[in-house]
Structure formats: C-alpha cells, structure tokens
C-alpha positions as CSV (number, residue, x, y, z in Angstrom):
1,X,100.4,-133.5,198.0
2,X,96.9,-132.6,198.9
3,X,94.8,-132.3,195.8
4,X,97.6,-133.2,193.4
5,X,95.3,-135.4,191.3
6,X,92.8,-132.5,191.0
7,X,95.5,-130.1,190.0
8,X,96.8,-132.6,187.3
9,X,93.2,-133.0,186.0
10,X,92.6,-129.2,185.9
11,X,95.9,-128.7,184.1
12,X,94.9,-131.4,181.5
13,X,91.5,-129.7,180.9
14,X,93.3,-126.3,180.7
15,X,95.7,-127.5,178.0
16,X,92.7,-129.0,176.1
17,X,90.9,-125.6,176.2
18,X,88.0,-127.2,178.0
19,X,87.9,-124.8,180.9
20,X,88.3,-121.0,181.0
21,X,88.7,-120.3,184.7
22,X,89.7,-122.2,187.9
23,X,88.1,-121.3,191.2
24,X,89.4,-122.8,194.4
25,X,86.9,-122.5,197.2
26,X,89.1,-122.5,200.2
27,X,91.6,-124.8,201.8
28,X,94.2,-123.6,199.4
29,X,97.3,-125.6,200.5
30,X,96.4,-127.1,203.9
31,X,99.2,-125.1,205.4
32,X,98.0,-125.7,209.0
33,X,98.0,-129.4,208.4
34,X,101.6,-129.3,207.1
35,X,102.7,-127.3,210.1
36,X,100.9,-129.7,212.5
37,X,102.3,-132.9,211.0
38,X,105.6,-131.8,209.6
39,X,106.6,-128.5,211.2
40,X,106.7,-127.0,207.7
41,X,106.5,-123.2,207.5
42,X,103.2,-121.8,206.2
43,X,104.9,-119.9,203.5
44,X,106.7,-123.0,202.2
45,X,103.4,-124.9,201.9
46,X,101.7,-122.0,200.1
47,X,104.7,-121.5,197.8
48,X,104.8,-125.2,196.9
49,X,101.1,-125.2,196.1
50,X,101.4,-122.0,194.0
51,X,104.3,-123.6,192.0
52,X,102.0,-126.6,191.3
53,X,99.2,-124.4,189.9
54,X,101.4,-122.0,188.1
55,X,101.0,-123.8,184.7
56,X,97.2,-123.4,185.1
57,X,97.4,-119.8,186.1
58,X,99.6,-119.0,183.1
59,X,96.8,-120.1,180.8
60,X,93.5,-119.1,182.6
61,X,92.4,-116.9,185.5
62,X,92.7,-118.6,188.9
63,X,90.6,-117.2,191.8
64,X,90.9,-118.4,195.4
65,X,89.0,-117.8,198.6
66,X,90.2,-118.7,202.0
67,X,89.0,-121.7,204.0
68,X,89.4,-122.9,207.5
69,X,92.9,-124.2,206.8
70,X,94.0,-120.7,206.0
71,X,92.1,-119.1,208.9
72,X,94.1,-120.8,211.7
73,X,97.8,-120.2,212.3
74,X,99.6,-122.3,214.9
75,X,103.1,-120.9,214.1
76,X,104.4,-118.5,216.8
77,X,105.2,-116.1,214.0
78,X,101.5,-115.5,213.6
79,X,101.1,-114.2,217.1
80,X,101.5,-110.5,217.8
81,X,103.3,-109.3,221.0
C-alpha cells in the first residue's frame, strides 16, 4: 500500500480535471521491498500498482521513470546463468 493516499489524491484531482498529466519519478511499486518483506513476486507487485493507477491512466497520460527500487532485483529469476 505504498503511496496509496497519493494515488487516491491524484485520482481525485484527475476526476476534477485539475491535472492533465501524472509523472512518477521512480520507486514505482517498491517491488524489491515487497520481495524482501513478503516474498512477493516482482511482477505481482508491479501489476497490483498498475491496477491501482489504471483509473488515472485511463483519463490522463502517466509517465514513469525507474528508481532505486526498480534497479535491484533479489529474486533468483533476475539472475542469468
């Protein structure tokens, strides 16, 4: 639930036509934290986050950049043989 209040606020502003674009400057879904704490798959964390912002993205453009929480991968599936 990282950033849930922010997502709700941005969604409210979007519905009120008060913003025309949403830019997320990294740390998209804290997937590495989810993996560390809960053993949750990276894809599951990202998919959950994307579902949360889907109502925003259906109304205005959403642009994201990667942050340090997207750069590291502790899942063995991220390693190459």
